[in-house]
C-alpha positions as CSV (number, residue, x, y, z in Angstrom):
1,M,86.0,60.2,110.8
2,N,88.8,59.6,113.4
3,Q,90.3,63.1,114.1
4,A,93.8,61.6,114.0
5,K,93.2,60.3,110.5
6,R,91.6,63.4,109.0
7,P,93.6,65.2,106.3
8,F,94.8,68.6,107.6
9,F,93.8,70.4,104.4
10,S,91.0,69.9,102.0
11,I,91.7,71.9,98.8
12,I,88.7,72.3,96.6
13,I,89.3,72.9,92.9
14,P,86.3,73.8,90.7
15,C,86.8,72.5,87.1
16,Y,85.0,72.7,83.9
17,N,86.6,71.0,80.9
18,D,85.4,72.4,77.7
19,G,88.8,73.0,76.2
20,R,88.5,76.8,76.2
21,Y,91.0,77.2,79.0
22,K,93.4,74.4,78.0
23,E,92.2,73.0,81.2
24,G,94.6,70.1,81.3
25,V,97.7,72.4,81.1
26,Y,96.5,74.6,83.9
27,L,95.2,71.8,86.1
28,D,98.4,69.9,85.9
29,R,100.3,72.9,86.9
30,L,98.1,73.5,90.0
31,L,98.2,69.8,91.0
32,N,102.0,69.7,90.6
33,S,102.3,72.8,92.8
34,I,100.3,71.0,95.5
35,C,102.7,68.0,95.2
36,S,105.6,70.4,95.6
37,Q,104.5,71.1,99.2
38,F,106.3,68.0,100.2
39,L,103.7,67.1,102.8
40,S,102.7,63.4,103.1
41,K,99.6,62.6,101.1
42,E,97.6,62.0,104.2
43,Y,97.9,65.7,105.1
44,I,96.3,67.0,101.9
45,E,92.9,66.0,100.4
46,V,92.4,67.4,96.9
47,I,88.8,67.6,95.7
48,L,88.2,68.0,92.0
49,A,84.7,69.5,91.8
50,D,83.4,69.1,88.2
51,D,80.8,71.6,87.1
52,C,79.0,69.0,84.9
53,S,81.7,69.0,82.2
54,P,80.8,67.5,78.8
55,V,84.3,66.0,78.6
56,S,85.2,63.7,81.5
57,F,88.7,64.2,83.1
58,K,88.1,62.1,86.2
59,D,90.1,59.0,85.3
60,T,93.1,61.0,84.0
61,Y,93.7,63.0,87.1
62,M,92.6,60.6,89.7
63,S,95.0,58.0,88.5
64,K,97.8,60.4,87.7
65,Y,98.0,62.0,91.1
66,S,96.6,59.5,93.5
67,G,100.1,58.2,94.4
68,F,101.1,61.7,95.6
69,L,97.8,63.2,96.9
70,T,94.6,62.0,98.5
71,M,92.2,62.6,95.6
72,K,88.4,62.9,95.4
73,Y,86.1,63.7,92.6
74,V,82.6,65.0,92.7
75,K,80.3,66.3,90.0
76,T,77.4,68.9,90.1
77,D,74.0,67.9,88.9
78,Y,73.9,70.7,86.3
79,N,76.3,73.3,84.9
80,F,75.6,76.8,86.0
81,A,77.8,78.6,88.5
82,P,81.2,78.2,90.2
83,G,79.8,78.7,93.7
84,N,77.6,75.6,93.2
85,T,80.7,73.7,92.2
86,R,82.6,74.8,95.3
87,E,79.7,73.9,97.5
88,K,79.6,70.5,96.0
89,G,83.3,70.1,96.9
90,V,82.7,71.2,100.4
91,S,80.0,68.5,100.8
92,V,82.6,65.7,100.5
93,A,85.5,67.4,102.3
94,T,86.9,65.7,105.4
95,G,89.9,67.9,106.2
96,K,90.4,70.0,109.3
97,W,91.0,73.1,107.2
98,L,89.4,74.2,104.0
99,A,91.1,76.0,101.1
100,F,90.0,76.9,97.6
101,A,92.1,77.0,94.5
102,D,91.1,77.9,90.9
103,H,92.2,75.4,88.2
104,D,94.4,77.9,86.4
105,D,96.2,79.1,89.5
106,A,99.0,77.6,91.6
107,Y,100.6,77.4,95.1
108,M,104.0,78.6,95.9
109,P,106.4,75.8,96.7
110,V,106.7,74.5,100.3
111,V,104.2,77.0,101.9
112,L,101.4,74.8,103.1
113,G,103.7,73.2,105.7
114,K,104.4,76.7,107.0
115,V,100.6,77.4,107.2
116,K,100.1,74.2,109.0
117,E,102.8,75.1,111.5
118,A,101.4,78.5,112.2
119,I,97.9,77.1,112.8
120,E,99.2,74.4,115.1
121,K,101.1,77.0,117.2
122,D,97.8,78.9,118.1
123,E,94.7,76.8,118.8
124,S,92.6,80.0,118.8
125,I,93.0,80.4,115.0
126,T,89.9,79.7,113.0
127,Y,90.5,81.9,110.0
128,L,93.9,82.5,108.5
129,I,94.7,84.8,105.6
130,T,98.0,84.9,103.6
131,D,99.3,86.9,100.7
132,F,99.0,86.2,97.0
133,N,100.4,87.6,93.8
134,E,98.7,88.1,90.4
135,V,101.1,86.7,87.8
136,R,101.4,87.1,84.0
137,A,101.6,84.1,81.6
138,N,105.4,84.4,81.7
139,G,105.5,84.1,85.5
140,S,106.3,87.7,86.3
141,V,104.4,89.4,89.1
142,K,101.8,91.9,87.8
143,K,100.4,92.9,91.2
144,E,101.0,92.0,94.9
145,F,98.1,91.5,97.2
146,R,99.0,91.8,100.9
147,N,96.7,91.2,103.9
148,T,93.5,91.4,101.7
149,Y,90.1,90.3,103.0
150,N,88.5,89.8,99.5
151,W,88.7,86.7,97.4
152,C,89.4,83.2,98.7
153,H,93.0,83.2,97.4
154,G,95.4,82.3,100.2
155,K,92.6,81.9,102.8
156,F,92.2,79.0,105.2
157,Y,89.1,78.2,107.1
158,D,88.7,75.9,110.2
159,F,86.1,73.5,108.8
160,D,84.5,72.5,112.1
161,R,84.8,75.6,114.3
162,L,84.2,78.3,111.6
163,W,82.7,76.9,108.4
164,K,80.3,74.4,109.9
165,A,79.6,76.1,113.2
166,E,78.7,79.4,111.5
167,D,76.8,77.7,108.7
168,I,78.8,79.2,105.9
169,H,77.7,78.4,102.3
170,F,78.2,79.6,98.8
171,I,75.1,81.3,97.4
172,K,73.2,78.9,95.1
173,D,73.2,79.8,91.4
174,L,75.1,83.0,92.0
175,K,76.8,83.5,88.6
176,S,79.8,85.5,89.9
177,H,81.6,86.9,93.0
178,E,80.9,83.6,94.8
179,D,84.3,83.9,96.6
180,I,83.5,87.5,97.7
181,A,80.3,86.2,99.2
182,I,82.3,83.9,101.4
183,C,84.6,86.7,102.5
184,S,81.5,88.9,103.3
185,Q,80.1,86.1,105.5
186,V,83.3,85.6,107.3
187,M,83.9,89.3,107.9
188,S,80.4,89.7,109.3
189,I,81.1,86.8,111.7
190,V,84.5,88.0,113.0
191,N,82.9,91.4,113.6
192,R,80.1,90.0,115.7
193,E,80.6,90.8,119.4
194,N,82.0,87.8,121.3
195,S,82.0,85.6,118.2
196,G,85.2,83.8,119.3
197,H,86.6,84.3,115.8
198,K,89.3,86.6,114.6
199,I,91.4,87.3,111.5
200,T,94.9,85.9,111.8
201,Y,97.3,87.2,109.2
202,L,100.4,85.3,108.1
203,P,102.7,87.5,106.0
204,L,103.6,84.8,103.5
205,V,102.9,84.6,99.8
206,T,101.2,81.2,99.3
207,Y,99.2,81.6,96.1
208,L,99.7,82.7,92.5
209,W,96.6,84.1,90.8
210,S,97.0,83.8,87.1
211,E,96.2,86.6,84.7
212,N,94.2,84.3,82.3
213,P,92.6,86.3,79.5
214,Q,90.1,83.5,79.0
215,S,88.9,83.3,82.6
216,L,85.3,84.3,83.4
217,S,86.5,87.6,85.1
218,H,88.5,88.7,82.1
219,I,86.3,88.0,79.1
220,T,83.6,90.4,77.9
221,Y,79.9,89.6,77.8
222,I,77.2,90.2,75.2
223,D,74.0,89.4,77.2
224,K,70.7,89.2,75.4
225,D,69.0,90.4,78.5
226,F,70.4,93.9,78.0
227,G,69.1,94.0,74.4
228,D,72.0,96.1,73.1
229,G,74.3,93.6,71.5
230,I,77.2,95.6,73.1
231,P,80.1,93.8,74.9
232,H,80.3,94.6,78.6
233,T,83.0,93.9,81.2
234,F,82.6,91.2,83.8
235,L,81.9,93.6,86.6
236,E,79.4,95.7,84.7
237,T,77.5,92.5,83.6
238,H,77.5,91.1,87.1
239,Y,77.0,94.4,89.0
240,E,74.0,93.0,90.9
241,D,75.9,89.8,91.8
242,Y,78.6,92.0,93.3
243,I,76.0,93.7,95.6
244,R,74.4,90.4,96.5
245,S,77.7,89.0,97.5
246,T,78.7,92.0,99.7
247,G,76.2,94.5,101.0
248,Y,73.2,92.2,101.0
249,I,75.1,89.5,102.9
250,T,76.0,92.0,105.6
251,L,72.4,93.3,105.8
252,D,71.2,89.7,106.1
253,K,73.6,88.9,108.9
254,Y,72.7,92.2,110.7
255,S,69.0,91.6,110.4
256,K,69.5,88.2,112.1
257,G,71.7,89.6,114.9
258,L,74.8,87.8,113.5
259,T,77.0,90.9,113.2
260,S,77.4,94.2,115.0
261,E,75.6,97.4,114.0
262,K,78.8,99.3,113.9
263,Y,80.3,96.9,111.4
264,A,77.2,96.6,109.3
265,K,76.9,100.4,108.8
266,R,80.5,100.7,107.9
267,A,80.6,97.7,105.5
268,C,77.3,98.5,103.8
269,I,78.2,102.2,103.2
270,E,81.6,101.0,101.8
271,V,79.7,98.8,99.3
272,L,77.6,101.8,98.3
273,C,80.8,103.8,97.6
274,Y,82.1,100.9,95.5
275,C,78.8,100.9,93.6
276,Y,79.4,104.6,92.8
277,F,83.0,104.2,91.6
278,Y,82.2,101.0,89.7
279,M,79.4,102.8,87.8
280,Q,81.8,105.6,87.0
281,G,84.1,103.0,85.5
282,F,81.2,101.5,83.4
283,Q,80.3,104.9,82.0
284,Y,83.9,105.7,81.2
285,T,84.6,102.4,79.5
286,S,81.3,101.9,77.7
287,G,80.3,105.5,77.2
288,K,76.6,105.9,76.3
289,N,76.3,102.1,75.9
290,Y,76.7,101.4,79.6
291,I,74.0,99.2,81.2
292,K,71.4,101.7,82.4
293,N,69.5,99.2,84.5
294,N,72.4,99.2,87.0
295,W,71.0,102.5,88.3
296,N,67.9,100.6,89.4
297,V,70.1,97.9,90.9
298,A,72.0,100.5,93.0
299,A,68.8,102.2,94.0
300,S,67.3,98.9,95.3
301,Y,70.4,98.3,97.4
302,Y,70.4,101.9,98.7
303,R,66.7,101.6,99.7
304,D,67.3,98.3,101.6
305,L,70.4,99.8,103.3
306,L,68.4,102.7,104.6
307,R,65.5,100.5,105.8
308,V,67.5,97.6,107.4
309,L,70.1,99.8,109.1
310,N,67.5,102.5,110.0
311,I,69.7,105.3,108.8
312,T,69.0,108.5,106.8
313,P,70.6,109.6,103.5
314,E,72.1,112.5,105.5
315,E,73.8,110.0,107.8
316,V,75.2,108.1,104.8
317,R,76.7,111.3,103.5
318,N,78.1,112.3,106.8
319,R,79.8,108.9,107.3
320,I,81.4,109.1,103.8
321,S,82.7,112.7,104.4
322,E,84.0,112.3,108.0
323,N,87.8,112.4,108.6
324,N,88.4,114.5,105.5
325,A,86.5,111.9,103.4
326,E,88.9,109.2,104.3
327,L,86.5,106.4,103.2
328,Y,85.9,108.1,99.9
329,W,89.6,108.4,99.0
330,K,90.4,104.9,100.2
331,I,87.7,103.3,98.1
332,R,88.4,105.5,95.1
333,K,91.9,104.0,95.1
334,F,90.9,100.4,95.7
335,S,88.1,100.5,93.1
336,E,90.6,101.2,90.3
337,V,91.8,97.6,90.7
338,A,88.6,96.6,89.0
339,T,87.8,99.6,86.8
340,G,91.3,100.8,85.8
341,P,92.0,104.5,85.6
342,R,88.9,106.5,84.8
343,I,87.3,109.9,84.6
344,D,84.2,110.2,86.7
345,S,80.9,111.2,85.0
346,Q,79.2,112.4,88.2
347,T,80.4,113.5,91.6
348,L,79.4,111.2,94.5
349,P,76.7,113.7,95.7
350,Q,75.3,113.9,92.2
351,W,75.2,110.1,91.9
352,L,73.5,109.8,95.3
353,N,70.9,112.4,94.3
354,K,70.1,110.5,91.2
355,V,69.9,107.2,93.0
356,E,67.7,108.7,95.7
357,S,65.4,110.0,92.9
358,L,64.8,106.4,92.0
359,L,63.8,105.2,95.5
């Protein structure tokens, strides 16, 4: 495509219209928020990526918004995972910059023009992060997220120089944490020596993340695979997906020489600490009914961490405890975003001892 005629932004929106989320209400709100950017339609390409919905919504939204936005529609071959849907959207994107938005979220008014202006002022930018807020149904702010590297909310990716050049992809058939997997790839890339990429932070709230009690990350799961018939939280159910989307991506990048040893050790040990704190949350929330197999999941990751990075359990402990256990206290605080307040069942050394006994 002629560079001059390419849209500046391709915004990919995964959708699944089964009525459970009142999809139309939320999707209209998101699309209206994109219209409220007051950028000419040639600057914004909106891609509705349909996760093989049983109820078609293509005609409704394509005709309703085509006068205001450049609209595209693409459909997955089968319904399974949100990462597959986003990947399908990327496959038809033509914009210079990629962004991702969930159907039940929204953009702040008149912010994409400011993002475009910041990017055009500095040609070296290939990855731009902005701020976002979690908002309640009544519009009030529940939590502010500032300069965060996780999630795809408020993130912008140079499609040619970063996404394509570094071969970034969503993990096929990953049931959850697909956006975290993208962040893990990007962080590994920017921390590679002489990568030519950096993190550029624009202190601007661009995105509103809705507190939707019916979203996949808020509902509870009763999975026949656990055999207990007990409801479990999103994170407890998808504990292995969390590790696949974080620690294992970094290990893979390091093993291929695509990130630095210093970064890989720091990032992978951080993930191990999160594994500990998250499991404390599971035990506190679910009591004796917590998913026991997650011990084996943690042990498998710990084994691979030691092998790939060629470090010892003693080195892991030393890195966690250095600088007055700065890493421990930082992750303890951040982990409560996912687990909520909790009382820990084991100390970290006790937890590591048990995990090591399973190696």
